[in-house]
C-alpha positions, 0 to 999 in steps of 0.5 A: 114452619118452613125451617122446621120442615127443611130441618126434618128433611135434612135430618132424614137425609143425614140419617140415610147417608150414615146408615149407607156409610156404615152398612156392612157389605154383602159378601158373595161367595162365587164358586171356584172352578178350575180353568177349562182345558182346551181340547185340541184335535190335530192332524199329522201335519200340524205338529212336530217334535222339535226335541225330546219332550218338546213339541210344536203345534202349527198355529193357523191364526184362527184363534191368535191372529198370528199365522205362521208360528209354532206354539211350543209345549214342553212335556212335564214328566212329573205331571204327565202333561204338556205345558205351554212355553212360548211361540216360534215364528217359523215363517220368518225363519223360512223367508229370511234364513240368512238373517238368523245365520242359516246358510242358503244355497245359491 
């Protein structure tokens, strides 16, 4: 009698495992949204034009944690917007100009 009950329980477990293994996955379609564009408000002293079509925005370290760098943006004429292209650590240039071949006055 015990063997019969054990067989029924094991058969039930086997059937459950087979059903779970071959159960089709539930597909969830998440809505595709575009990446939000940050809104930047600048004062006159926080950005500068480095070259035609290239600007630098002073990073105060609030969001990146790196104070003393410029965020560089290149103007894309065909898209009529600025694209981020990299950073420039301006504090390093100001504090150690001779390291970068910039002559200093003595």
